[in-house]
C-alpha positions, 0 to 999 in steps of 0.5 A: 337522418336515422338518429342513433341510438344509446345503450341502455346501460348508458342511458339508466347511467344518465337518469340516474341522481348526480353525485355531490362534490367531496368538501370535507378530507378524512383527519387522523385522530391527533395523538398527543405528543408528551415531551422527550423524558432527559435519562439521570445517571441513576436511572430515572428518567424525568422531564428537562429543567428550564436552562436544559430545555434553553441550551440544548440547541447549543449542547452540540457545540460543547465539544467544539467550545472545549477543545478552543482552549486546549494547547494546539500539539504540533508535530514539527515534521521535518525536523523531527519526523513521529516514528512508524510503528513495527510492523509499518509498510513502507517503501519494498526492499529486497533483501540478501543472503548473509553472505551477500547474494540476492534471494530473489530468484525471479519467479514473478509471484509478486507482479502476478500477485500486485493488484495496482500492476505496480511491479515489473520482474524481467528474470535471468539465470545464473552462471557459474562466471556471475551467480548473483543468487543461489539456484537457476534465476534472479530477477535481472529486471526490478521495477516499483511504481509507486506511482500506483501503488497501494501499499496493500503487502500481498508483494510479499505474501506472495514471495516464497524466498522472503526476498521482498519486504516492506521497510518504515520508509513513507518519504517517497513524494516527489515533483516528476513522476518518473524518479518515484519509479524504483528500479533493482538498485534502489530496491536492493539492501545495502551491503552489512558487513560481511557481506560480498558484492556479487556475482560470486558462487555459492559457498562449498557444498553448499545447495540453495536448500541450505542457504532458505534454512539459512545454515549460511550465516556467513561468506566463506574464504573461497568467496572472499578470494573470488570476488577479491581476485575479481574486482582486481582483475576490473581495476587492472582492465579499467587501468589498462583502457584508461592507458590506451586513452591516454596514449590516442590523445597524446598520438 
């Protein structure tokens, strides 16, 4: 069998001198570390004293030790709740016009602006027999899910009629999930003195623009008469129905 020849460069490498292993590691020059200096109140810097170096490791606990002997301030909540700021973001409220009509027009802009998808609105058309707000529409269904709400206030900024605002009420905790979904009757502002419960017609000669400009400041005599007649008719209908039920029971 013929012997296999090696390349010339391989034979040259074999005949070369053997390399010795590296036994020493290059060392970087060691820098002399100067002691840390302390800045004095007058601006001078000098080496700390013996006591300062001794207590330096525990100096960070000075704040902790200082508060151990102070009087603890306890908030008497809920007996004495702490007052909130004037612009605190709390529970929402659906406001009314001075005569009692609702400011919400059911435009659903608050629901579109909510980043947490916590608001649900269904609008409906106003009629001459049942008018709840000035203009064409009103919020028939209004829900806010406080399990999702982050109280950012973007819904307040999106409302074109200032119908939705935020109160200072923050006690919204509950043991169940369902009570934290607030309905319209829970969010609607209570009737103040002089306001009438809708539905009832708008003030005579007033338009939707007049309501938003603040021209309407109180319910008119015609509105009061309409609400009085409406309540009387409802009362008579309820009494008639009650009498009819009693007659059927006696039979």
